[in-house]
C-alpha positions as CSV (number, residue, x, y, z in Angstrom):
1,M,202.3,131.0,47.5
2,S,198.7,131.0,46.6
3,E,197.0,130.4,43.7
4,I,196.4,132.8,41.1
5,R,192.9,132.2,39.8
6,I,192.6,132.9,36.2
7,A,189.5,133.2,33.8
8,I,190.0,133.1,29.8
9,A,188.4,135.7,27.5
10,G,187.6,133.3,24.3
11,S,187.6,130.0,25.6
12,G,186.3,128.2,22.6
13,G,189.0,129.9,20.3
14,R,191.9,128.6,19.2
15,M,194.2,130.2,21.5
16,G,191.6,129.3,24.5
17,K,191.3,126.4,24.0
18,V,195.4,126.0,24.2
19,L,195.4,128.5,27.4
20,L,192.7,126.2,28.9
21,D,195.3,123.1,28.4
22,C,198.4,125.4,30.0
23,V,196.5,126.7,33.0
24,A,195.0,123.1,33.8
25,Q,198.6,121.8,33.9
26,A,200.6,124.8,35.6
27,D,200.7,123.8,39.8
28,D,200.3,127.6,41.2
29,L,197.5,128.7,38.6
30,V,193.8,127.4,38.9
31,L,190.8,127.8,36.3
32,H,188.2,130.7,37.6
33,A,186.1,131.5,34.7
34,A,185.8,130.6,31.1
35,L,183.9,133.0,29.0
36,E,182.7,132.9,25.5
37,H,180.2,135.3,23.5
38,A,176.3,134.7,24.4
39,E,175.4,133.3,21.0
40,S,178.7,130.7,21.2
41,P,177.4,127.4,21.3
42,L,179.7,125.9,23.7
43,L,177.9,128.2,26.6
44,G,177.0,125.4,29.2
45,N,180.3,122.9,28.3
46,T,182.3,121.8,31.8
47,V,186.2,122.7,30.6
48,A,187.4,122.4,34.1
49,E,185.9,121.3,37.6
50,G,183.5,123.4,38.9
51,V,184.0,125.9,35.4
52,K,181.5,125.9,32.9
53,I,181.4,128.4,29.9
54,V,179.6,131.3,30.4
55,A,178.9,134.4,28.5
56,D,177.7,137.1,32.1
57,I,181.2,138.4,32.7
58,D,180.3,140.4,35.5
59,T,179.5,137.5,37.2
60,A,182.2,135.1,36.1
61,L,185.1,137.4,37.3
62,N,183.4,138.2,40.7
63,G,186.8,136.7,42.7
64,A,189.3,135.9,39.8
65,D,192.8,138.0,40.2
66,V,193.4,138.3,36.0
67,L,192.0,137.9,32.8
68,I,193.5,136.7,29.6
69,D,192.2,138.0,26.4
70,F,193.6,137.1,23.2
71,T,189.9,138.1,21.5
72,R,189.1,141.2,19.1
73,P,189.1,144.4,19.9
74,D,185.3,145.1,20.4
75,A,185.3,142.4,22.7
76,L,188.1,143.8,24.8
77,M,186.9,146.8,25.6
78,R,183.8,145.4,26.6
79,H,186.2,143.2,29.1
80,L,188.5,145.5,30.2
81,E,185.4,148.1,31.6
82,V,184.3,145.0,33.7
83,C,188.1,144.6,34.8
84,R,188.5,148.3,35.9
85,K,185.4,148.1,37.7
86,H,186.2,145.5,39.6
87,K,189.6,145.4,40.0
88,I,191.4,142.7,37.6
89,N,194.7,142.5,36.4
90,M,194.4,141.9,32.5
91,V,197.1,139.8,30.0
92,V,196.2,141.4,26.6
93,G,197.1,139.6,23.3
94,T,194.7,141.3,21.6
95,T,195.7,142.7,18.4
96,G,194.3,145.3,15.9
97,L,193.7,147.9,18.5
98,D,193.2,151.5,17.0
99,A,194.3,154.1,18.8
100,Q,191.1,154.9,20.7
101,Q,191.6,151.5,21.8
102,K,195.0,151.6,22.9
103,A,194.1,154.7,25.1
104,A,191.3,153.3,27.0
105,L,193.7,150.2,28.1
106,G,196.0,153.2,29.3
107,A,194.0,154.8,30.8
108,A,192.4,151.5,32.7
109,A,195.9,151.1,33.3
110,Q,196.2,153.5,36.2
111,D,193.8,151.4,38.7
112,I,194.9,147.6,37.5
113,G,197.4,146.1,35.9
114,I,198.1,145.5,32.6
115,V,200.0,143.6,30.2
116,F,200.1,144.3,26.6
117,A,202.4,142.6,23.8
118,P,201.2,142.1,20.3
119,N,203.0,138.7,20.7
120,M,203.5,136.9,24.1
121,S,206.3,134.3,23.0
122,V,209.7,134.8,25.6
123,G,210.8,133.9,21.6
124,V,209.6,136.9,20.2
125,N,210.0,139.3,22.7
126,L,213.6,137.9,22.5
127,L,213.8,139.0,19.0
128,F,212.6,142.5,19.4
129,K,215.5,143.0,21.7
130,L,217.9,141.8,19.5
131,L,216.5,143.6,16.6
132,E,217.8,146.8,18.9
133,T,221.6,145.8,18.6
134,A,220.9,144.6,15.1
135,S,218.9,148.2,14.1
136,R,222.1,150.1,15.3
137,V,224.9,148.2,13.9
138,L,223.2,147.8,10.2
139,A,221.7,151.4,10.1
140,E,223.9,152.2,7.4
141,G,223.9,150.4,3.7
142,Y,221.1,148.1,4.4
143,D,217.1,147.8,3.4
144,I,215.2,146.7,6.1
145,E,212.4,144.6,5.0
146,I,209.5,142.6,8.0
147,I,207.9,138.9,6.2
148,E,205.2,137.9,8.2
149,A,202.9,134.5,7.8
150,H,200.2,133.3,9.1
151,H,196.7,131.4,9.2
152,R,194.1,131.5,6.5
153,H,191.8,132.8,9.4
154,K,193.5,135.8,10.6
155,V,191.7,139.2,10.4
156,D,194.3,141.6,10.5
157,S,197.2,142.4,8.3
158,P,200.1,143.1,8.8
159,S,200.1,141.6,12.1
160,G,200.4,142.7,15.1
161,T,203.8,141.3,16.0
162,A,204.9,142.8,12.4
163,L,203.7,146.3,13.5
164,G,205.7,145.9,16.5
165,L,208.8,144.8,15.4
166,G,208.8,147.6,12.9
167,E,208.3,150.4,15.7
168,V,211.3,148.8,17.2
169,V,213.8,149.1,13.9
170,A,212.2,152.5,13.7
171,R,212.4,153.8,16.9
172,T,215.4,152.6,16.8
173,L,216.5,154.1,13.7
174,G,215.1,157.2,14.8
175,R,212.3,156.9,12.5
176,D,208.7,157.6,12.5
177,L,206.9,154.2,11.4
178,S,203.9,156.1,10.0
179,K,206.1,157.9,7.8
180,V,208.4,155.1,6.2
181,A,206.4,151.7,6.8
182,V,205.8,150.3,3.4
183,Y,202.5,147.7,3.1
184,G,202.2,147.5,-0.7
185,R,204.6,147.5,-3.9
186,E,202.4,146.8,-7.2
187,G,203.0,148.6,-10.8
188,H,206.1,150.8,-11.9
189,T,207.5,151.9,-7.7
190,G,210.4,153.5,-9.0
191,E,213.6,152.9,-7.1
192,R,213.4,151.6,-3.6
193,D,213.7,155.2,-0.6
194,P,216.9,153.6,1.7
195,S,214.7,155.3,4.6
196,T,211.6,152.7,4.1
197,I,210.9,149.9,5.8
198,G,208.9,147.6,3.8
199,F,206.1,145.2,4.9
200,A,205.1,141.5,3.0
201,T,202.3,139.4,4.1
202,V,201.2,135.9,3.6
203,R,198.0,134.1,4.6
204,G,197.7,130.6,4.5
205,G,197.0,127.1,5.8
206,D,197.3,126.6,8.7
207,I,200.8,128.5,10.0
208,V,201.1,129.6,13.4
209,G,203.1,132.6,12.4
210,D,206.7,133.1,11.3
211,H,208.6,136.5,11.0
212,T,211.4,137.6,9.4
213,V,213.4,141.0,9.4
214,L,215.5,141.2,6.9
215,Y,218.4,143.3,6.5
216,A,219.8,143.4,2.9
217,G,223.0,145.5,2.1
218,I,225.1,145.0,-0.8
219,G,227.3,141.4,-0.8
220,E,225.2,140.1,2.2
221,R,221.7,139.6,3.7
222,I,221.1,139.1,7.7
223,E,217.5,137.8,8.5
224,I,216.3,137.3,11.8
225,T,213.9,134.4,12.0
226,H,211.3,133.5,15.0
227,K,208.6,130.6,13.7
228,A,205.9,129.6,16.0
229,S,204.8,125.8,15.6
230,S,202.6,125.9,18.3
231,R,200.2,128.5,20.0
232,A,201.6,126.7,23.0
233,T,204.3,129.7,23.3
234,F,202.1,132.3,23.0
235,A,200.1,130.9,26.1
236,I,203.0,130.1,28.1
237,G,204.3,133.6,27.7
238,A,201.1,134.9,28.7
239,L,200.5,132.7,32.1
240,R,204.3,134.1,32.5
241,A,202.8,137.7,32.6
242,A,200.1,136.8,35.0
243,R,202.2,135.5,37.4
244,F,204.0,138.8,36.5
245,L,200.8,141.1,37.6
246,K,200.3,138.9,40.5
247,A,204.0,140.2,42.3
248,N,203.3,144.2,40.6
249,K,201.3,147.3,41.1
250,A,198.6,149.0,38.8
251,G,200.0,150.2,35.4
252,M,201.1,149.4,32.0
253,Y,203.3,146.7,31.1
254,D,204.7,144.7,28.2
255,M,206.5,141.5,27.8
256,Q,209.7,143.4,28.0
257,D,209.2,144.1,31.5
258,V,207.8,140.2,32.2
259,L,211.2,139.3,31.0
260,G,213.4,141.6,32.5
261,L,215.0,143.0,29.2
262,K,214.3,146.6,29.7
Protein backbone atom coordinates (compact mmCIF):
# COMPACT_ATOMS: atom_id res chain seq x y z
CA MET A 1 0.00 0.00 0.00
CA SER A 2 1.40 3.40 -1.00
CA GLU A 3 2.05 6.04 1.62
CA ILE A 4 -0.58 8.70 2.20
CA ARG A 5 0.82 12.20 1.70
CA ILE A 6 -0.33 14.40 4.57
CA ALA A 7 -0.43 18.21 4.72
CA ILE A 8 -0.97 19.89 8.09
CA ALA A 9 -2.50 23.35 8.48
CA GLY A 10 -1.50 25.32 11.57
CA SER A 11 1.57 23.17 11.96
CA GLY A 12 3.08 25.48 14.57
CA GLY A 13 0.08 25.33 16.88
CA ARG A 14 -0.59 22.99 19.77
CA MET A 15 -2.46 20.44 17.65
CA GLY A 16 -0.20 20.95 14.66
CA LYS A 17 2.90 19.95 16.61
CA VAL A 18 1.24 16.78 17.90
CA LEU A 19 0.10 15.91 14.38
CA LEU A 20 3.66 16.33 13.09
CA ASP A 21 4.92 13.90 15.73
CA CYS A 22 2.19 11.34 15.02
CA VAL A 23 2.74 11.44 11.25
CA ALA A 24 6.48 10.94 11.81
CA GLN A 25 5.74 7.78 13.81
CA ALA A 26 3.36 6.25 11.25
CA ASP A 27 4.71 3.76 8.71
CA ASP A 28 1.97 4.39 6.15
CA LEU A 29 1.99 8.21 6.23
CA VAL A 30 4.46 10.80 4.99
CA LEU A 31 4.48 14.51 5.73
CA HIS A 32 4.01 16.34 2.44
CA ALA A 33 3.53 19.94 3.64
CA ALA A 34 3.43 22.01 6.83
CA LEU A 35 1.46 25.26 6.68
CA GLU A 36 1.33 28.40 8.79
CA HIS A 37 -0.03 31.93 8.30
CA ALA A 38 2.04 34.50 6.42
CA GLU A 39 3.16 36.37 9.58
CA SER A 40 4.27 33.29 11.50
CA PRO A 41 7.84 33.46 12.89
CA LEU A 42 8.07 29.71 12.23
CA LEU A 43 8.11 30.08 8.45
CA GLY A 44 11.17 28.38 7.00
CA ASN A 45 11.68 26.02 9.94
CA THR A 46 12.38 22.43 8.91
CA VAL A 47 9.90 19.95 10.45
CA ALA A 48 10.75 16.82 8.47
CA GLU A 49 13.21 15.75 5.83
CA GLY A 50 12.63 18.02 2.85
CA VAL A 51 9.67 19.78 4.49
CA LYS A 52 9.74 23.36 5.76
CA ILE A 53 6.89 25.39 7.20
CA VAL A 54 5.44 27.58 4.46
CA ALA A 55 2.50 29.95 3.91
CA ASP A 56 1.88 29.41 0.18
CA ILE A 57 -0.89 26.83 0.35
CA ASP A 58 -1.38 26.59 -3.42
CA THR A 59 2.19 25.49 -3.97
CA ALA A 60 2.51 23.41 -0.80
CA LEU A 61 -0.58 21.28 -1.43
CA ASN A 62 0.47 20.26 -4.92
CA GLY A 63 0.68 16.47 -4.75
CA ALA A 64 -0.86 16.07 -1.27
CA ASP A 65 -3.54 13.45 -0.61
CA VAL A 66 -5.12 14.90 2.55
CA LEU A 67 -5.01 18.23 4.39
CA ILE A 68 -5.62 18.02 8.14
CA ASP A 69 -7.03 21.28 9.47
CA PHE A 70 -7.43 22.19 13.16
CA THR A 71 -7.17 25.94 12.61
CA ARG A 72 -9.89 28.61 12.81
CA PRO A 73 -13.01 29.06 10.68
CA ASP A 74 -11.73 31.92 8.51
CA ALA A 75 -8.47 30.08 7.73
CA LEU A 76 -10.37 26.85 7.09
CA MET A 77 -12.53 28.53 4.44
CA ARG A 78 -9.42 29.67 2.55
CA HIS A 79 -7.91 26.19 2.76
CA LEU A 80 -11.20 24.62 1.65
CA GLU A 81 -11.24 26.65 -1.54
CA VAL A 82 -7.74 25.51 -2.49
CA CYS A 83 -8.39 21.86 -1.60
CA ARG A 84 -11.56 21.80 -3.68
CA LYS A 85 -9.73 23.31 -6.63
CA HIS A 86 -6.92 20.75 -6.45
CA LYS A 87 -9.14 17.77 -5.46
CA ILE A 88 -7.37 17.24 -2.13
CA ASN A 89 -9.34 15.52 0.63
CA MET A 90 -9.69 17.14 4.04
CA VAL A 91 -9.89 16.11 7.68
CA VAL A 92 -11.49 19.02 9.55
CA GLY A 93 -11.30 19.34 13.32
CA THR A 94 -11.86 23.10 13.35
CA THR A 95 -14.72 24.15 15.64
CA GLY A 96 -16.85 27.30 15.94
CA LEU A 97 -18.15 27.20 12.36
CA ASP A 98 -21.36 29.07 11.57
CA ALA A 99 -24.17 27.74 9.37
CA GLN A 100 -22.78 29.33 6.21
CA GLN A 101 -19.33 27.85 6.76
CA LYS A 102 -20.80 24.41 7.39
CA ALA A 103 -22.78 24.77 4.17
CA ALA A 104 -19.54 25.57 2.34
CA LEU A 105 -18.05 22.32 3.62
CA GLY A 106 -21.10 20.44 2.40
CA ALA A 107 -20.87 22.01 -1.04
CA ALA A 108 -17.17 21.16 -1.34
CA ALA A 109 -17.92 17.55 -0.38
CA GLN A 110 -19.52 17.14 -3.80
CA ASP A 111 -15.99 17.20 -5.22
CA ILE A 112 -13.70 15.98 -2.43
CA GLY A 113 -13.84 13.69 0.59
CA ILE A 114 -14.23 15.52 3.90
CA VAL A 115 -14.27 14.07 7.41
CA PHE A 116 -15.71 16.79 9.63
CA ALA A 117 -16.13 16.15 13.35
CA PRO A 118 -16.24 18.38 16.44
CA ASN A 119 -13.89 15.90 18.11
CA MET A 120 -11.59 13.39 16.43
CA SER A 121 -11.00 11.28 19.53
CA VAL A 122 -11.99 7.63 19.15
CA GLY A 123 -13.20 7.62 22.76
CA VAL A 124 -15.39 10.69 22.33
CA ASN A 125 -16.99 9.27 19.22
CA LEU A 126 -17.76 6.08 21.08
CA LEU A 127 -19.32 8.35 23.71
CA PHE A 128 -21.61 9.81 21.03
CA LYS A 129 -22.85 6.29 20.31
CA LEU A 130 -23.31 5.42 23.99
CA LEU A 131 -25.39 8.56 24.50
CA GLU A 132 -27.97 7.35 22.00
CA THR A 133 -28.66 4.32 24.18
CA ALA A 134 -28.53 6.25 27.45
CA SER A 135 -30.88 8.96 26.19
CA ARG A 136 -33.45 6.44 24.99
CA VAL A 137 -33.46 4.62 28.33
CA LEU A 138 -33.41 7.81 30.43
CA ALA A 139 -35.86 9.82 28.32
CA GLU A 140 -38.33 10.31 31.16
CA GLY A 141 -37.64 11.59 34.67
CA TYR A 142 -34.03 12.66 34.16
CA ASP A 143 -32.65 16.18 33.78
CA ILE A 144 -29.75 16.39 31.34
CA GLU A 145 -26.74 18.64 31.75
CA ILE A 146 -23.51 18.77 29.75
CA ILE A 147 -20.37 19.97 31.52
CA GLU A 148 -17.16 20.68 29.64
CA ALA A 149 -13.72 22.01 30.58
CA HIS A 150 -10.85 23.21 28.40
CA HIS A 151 -7.61 25.17 28.61
CA ARG A 152 -7.50 28.93 29.04
CA HIS A 153 -6.64 29.54 25.37
CA LYS A 154 -9.81 28.03 23.87
CA VAL A 155 -11.78 30.74 22.09
CA ASP A 156 -15.22 29.15 21.53
CA SER A 157 -17.79 28.17 24.14
CA PRO A 158 -19.42 25.75 24.57
CA SER A 159 -16.92 23.51 22.86
CA GLY A 160 -17.80 21.95 19.54
CA THR A 161 -17.71 18.57 21.24
CA ALA A 162 -20.19 19.67 23.92
CA LEU A 163 -22.54 20.96 21.25
CA GLY A 164 -22.12 17.68 19.37
CA LEU A 165 -23.04 15.76 22.51
CA GLY A 166 -26.08 17.97 22.91
CA GLU A 167 -27.13 17.35 19.32
CA VAL A 168 -26.96 13.59 19.84
CA VAL A 169 -29.05 13.77 23.01
CA ALA A 170 -31.61 16.16 21.52
CA ARG A 171 -31.97 14.16 18.31
CA THR A 172 -32.45 10.92 20.24
CA LEU A 173 -35.14 12.57 22.38
CA GLY A 174 -36.87 14.17 19.40
CA ARG A 175 -36.01 17.69 20.51
CA ASP A 176 -34.55 20.70 18.68
CA LEU A 177 -31.34 21.68 20.48
CA SER A 178 -31.65 25.30 19.34
CA LYS A 179 -34.93 25.52 21.26
CA VAL A 180 -34.10 23.54 24.40
CA ALA A 181 -30.44 24.43 25.08
CA VAL A 182 -29.68 26.56 28.14
CA TYR A 183 -26.18 28.07 28.06
CA GLY A 184 -26.15 29.97 31.34
CA ARG A 185 -28.05 30.49 34.56
CA GLU A 186 -27.92 33.56 36.79
CA GLY A 187 -30.25 35.18 39.26
CA HIS A 188 -33.82 34.04 39.90
CA THR A 189 -34.31 31.57 37.05
CA GLY A 190 -37.31 29.68 38.34
CA GLU A 191 -37.61 25.91 38.37
CA ARG A 192 -35.79 23.91 35.75
CA ASP A 193 -37.79 23.10 32.61
CA PRO A 194 -37.46 19.29 32.31
CA SER A 195 -37.27 19.49 28.50
CA THR A 196 -34.13 21.63 28.52
CA ILE A 197 -30.54 20.50 28.01
CA GLY A 198 -28.13 22.57 30.07
CA PHE A 199 -24.51 23.45 29.29
CA ALA A 200 -21.82 24.47 31.77
CA THR A 201 -18.38 25.64 30.66
CA VAL A 202 -15.05 25.74 32.51
CA ARG A 203 -11.92 27.42 31.12
CA GLY A 204 -8.58 27.25 32.87
CA GLY A 205 -4.97 26.13 32.91
CA ASP A 206 -3.89 23.48 30.45
CA ILE A 207 -6.98 21.22 30.52
CA VAL A 208 -6.92 19.31 27.24
CA GLY A 209 -10.62 18.49 27.23
CA ASP A 210 -13.13 17.02 29.70
CA HIS A 211 -16.76 16.28 28.83
CA THR A 212 -19.51 14.87 31.04
CA VAL A 213 -23.15 14.22 30.23
CA LEU A 214 -25.14 14.11 33.47
CA TYR A 215 -28.54 12.45 33.72
CA ALA A 216 -29.97 13.53 37.09
CA GLY A 217 -33.00 11.61 38.29
CA ILE A 218 -34.72 11.16 41.62
CA GLY A 219 -32.45 9.12 43.88
CA GLU A 220 -29.69 8.54 41.31
CA ARG A 221 -27.36 10.20 38.82
CA ILE A 222 -25.78 8.68 35.74
CA GLU A 223 -22.63 10.41 34.49
CA ILE A 224 -20.93 9.49 31.23
CA THR A 225 -17.51 11.12 31.05
CA HIS A 226 -14.58 11.37 28.69
CA LYS A 227 -11.32 13.00 29.75
CA ALA A 228 -8.48 13.66 27.34
CA SER A 229 -5.03 13.81 28.92
CA SER A 230 -3.14 14.41 25.66
CA ARG A 231 -3.87 15.97 22.29
CA ALA A 232 -2.43 12.80 20.79
CA THR A 233 -5.88 11.25 21.08
CA PHE A 234 -7.24 13.82 18.62
CA ALA A 235 -4.27 13.42 16.29
CA ILE A 236 -4.56 9.62 16.24
CA GLY A 237 -8.23 9.94 15.31
CA ALA A 238 -7.45 12.49 12.59
CA LEU A 239 -4.88 10.17 11.02
CA ARG A 240 -7.40 7.34 11.14
CA ALA A 241 -9.78 9.66 9.26
CA ALA A 242 -7.10 10.40 6.67
CA ARG A 243 -6.68 6.67 6.04
CA PHE A 244 -10.46 6.33 5.70
CA LEU A 245 -10.55 9.04 3.01
CA LYS A 246 -7.87 7.24 1.01
CA ALA A 247 -10.30 4.35 0.52
CA ASN A 248 -13.53 6.32 0.00
CA LYS A 249 -15.02 8.57 -2.65
CA ALA A 250 -16.01 12.23 -2.38
CA GLY A 251 -18.60 13.04 0.25
CA MET A 252 -19.18 14.38 3.74
CA TYR A 253 -18.26 11.98 6.53
CA ASP A 254 -17.85 12.10 10.28
CA MET A 255 -15.96 9.98 12.80
CA GLN A 256 -18.94 7.68 13.17
CA ASP A 257 -18.36 6.74 9.51
CA VAL A 258 -14.63 6.34 10.07
CA LEU A 259 -15.15 4.04 13.07
CA GLY A 260 -17.98 2.03 11.52
CA LEU A 261 -20.45 3.06 14.24
CA LYS A 262 -23.35 3.87 11.91
